[in-house]
N, C-alpha and C positions, 0 to 999 in steps of 0.2 A: 504493499500500500504506500504510496507517494506520500511524503511528507513536505511539510512547507518550510522552508530554510529558515531557519532562526537568524533576524536581524535585529542588531540592537542600533537605536537612533541614539545618537548624545551630540550634544552640542558642544563642538571642540572649537570655535571662533572665538574663544573668552574675552582673550586678550584685545583683539581688534573690537569688539563691541565694547568692551572696556574703554578705549581711547575714543570712540565715536560719542559713548555717555559722555564722557568728560567735556569734551570739545563742544558739541551740540548742546548739552544742557546750558553752560556759559555762554555760550552763543546766544541762542534764544533769550534768556534772561538778563545778561549786565547789559546788552544793548537797548533793549525792551526798557529797563529801568533809568537809562539814561534819556533815552527818548523821552520817556513819558516826564522825568525830570525837567527835562530842558523846555518841553511843551508847558509845563506848570509857570516857567520864567519867561519866556520870549515867544513871539507870535510867528517870526519868521522860521519857514521850515526849511530853506536854506541852510541857515546857523546847526540847525539841528542835524540835518544830512550832513554837512562838514564834521560835525562834532561825532557824529556817531561813526561816521568812515574811518575818521582818525581812530576811534576808541576798536574797532574793528581790526584794524590793522595792527594798533599795539596790542590787543588782547591778544590776536592769533598767534605773534610773534613770542608774547609769554609763556602762554599755555604751551605752545608747541616746544619751546626752550625748556619748560617745566616737565612735560615728557621727556623730551629728550636726556634730560640729566638724571629723571628718577630710574628708566630704562637703564643706563650707563652704570648707573649705583648698584642696579641688581646685578648685572653683569661682573662688575667688580668683585661685589660681595660674593657671589658663586665661586668666581675664580679663588678666591683668598680661601673660603672654605674648602674646596676641593685639594688645594695645596696640602692645608692641614691635615686633613683627610689622608691624603697619600704617604704625608711623611709620617704618620701615626701607625697605620698598616705596617710600617718596617720598624719604627721605634719602638711600637708599643701594642705588637699585633695581640698579646692575650687579652689584654684590655678592650682592644677592639672588636676580639671573637666573645667576648663578654656581652657586649652592648649589643650585640648583633643577637646573642642569644636570648637576652631579654626582650627586643623585640618581637621574637617570634613568640615568646612565651605570653605576649601581652594579645598574642592573637590565639591564643589556646594551647599552642603546642607544649608539650611535657620537654624536659630539659634532656632526657632521651632522645625525646624525636627531632628536636633541634640540633643538637650536636651535630650528626653526621651532615646536616646541612650545613652547618656553619662552617665545618671545616672543608667542603666540596666548594663552598664558595671562596674561603680563604686561598686557594689554588688560583684564584682568578682574580687578580689585584685590580685591573681595570672592572671588572663587573662589581667586585666588591665595593671600593671605591663609589660607584655610581648607586650600588643596595643603600650606602651609608649618607650619601646626598640627598637621596628621595624619600627614607623610608625614617632617618634619624633627624636630619635636619628639616625635611620639608621642602627642597629645594631643586626646582626644575632649569636644567641648563637654558637659558636663554637664546632665542635665536640671533644671529651673528649681526644680523640687521635690523633688529628688534628697536633701537633707540632712534634711528633714522626714519623706520615706517612708524613708528609711536608718536614722533615729533609731527610728522607729516600729518596723519592721520588727524590728530587732535586737533591741528593749527586749520585744515581744511572743512573740518566739521565745525569748527568755532566760525569761520567764516561765513560757510553755509547756513548754520543756525543764525548769524547776525545780518543778514539780508531780509530775513522775513520780518521782523520788527521794524526796519529801517523804510521797507519798499515803499508803504502808503505815503510817507514822506518825501519819498523822488518823485511821487505822482499827484499828489494832492498841494494846491499852495496855502491851504488852512490849516495852522497847525491842530487846532482842537479837533477838526475833522479828520486828521491825518492822526490825529492820536486815539479815537475811537477806532477806527479800522483797523489801526498797527495791534491794539488791545485783542480785537475781534480774532484776527487770523493768527496773532500769536499765540495767544490762549489755545486756541485751535491746534495750532502746531503742538503745543506743550502736552496738549491732551493726548494727540495721535503719538507724540514722541513717547510719552509716558507709559502708554499703552503697549507699543511696540516693545518699549525697554523692559517692561514687565512680563511680556510673553517669552522674551528670551531669556530673562534670570529666573522665570519660574514662580513669581509671584503673582498676587492677584491683579490681572489686566487694568480692573475699575479703580483699585486703589491707587496702583502706580499712575494712570492718568490725572486721577483728581488731586494726589499731592504734589504734581509739576505744576498744574494750572495752579493751586492756592500758592504756592513759592513764588512763581513767576507774578501771580497778581499781586500779592503783598509786596515785592521788592519795587515793583512798578508803583503801585499804590502808595506805599511811603516816600518814593523819589517825588512823585509830583506832588505831595503834601508839602513836604521840606521846602521844596523850591518854590512853592507857590506863597508859603508863610514868609520865605525870606525875600523874595522879590515884591 
């Protein structure tokens, strides 16, 4: 009798999605809040567009650089820990074997069951180090081009998100009308973005959508009220 092959579906683009989330979330929220704040102080959409474009440029560079430095830091940390593990399996192999045994025992293996596995693993130094990196330290080897990819993804996501709240100011001459349209399209975009992010991460989609809309709305509303009071 033919059987249906078992196919497991796992989401494997976690780092890419994380970078898109970081860039898009700030790209939607910060320029939206800035434009709303400026709308409370000036009536010229031209000034708001200039300020918004400057913020998008500066924000995308800052966010991209932050992503680059974070990814480089992860890679450097991984390399340092790997060198330490490589040194320890040579200098203190018995202590490292004991650590591996403890790891197996945490998964329910007895000492007698774990010992032959540990001995077999100790005969393969490369795999031994990789095992310790993953299961003792919880570290995965970063992709070689991770830093550049992360910086580019975050920066482009920020730019894409930033043009959504700014686009009505590029079309409409009246700042108040542009603010209303900006609020409508940005809150809708935040809702869709929050919904999709929640679907990818496995959380409740409606809760994810409502959370991003509330955060974006609060940021823009606060900026508008403060600018109105000051002006």
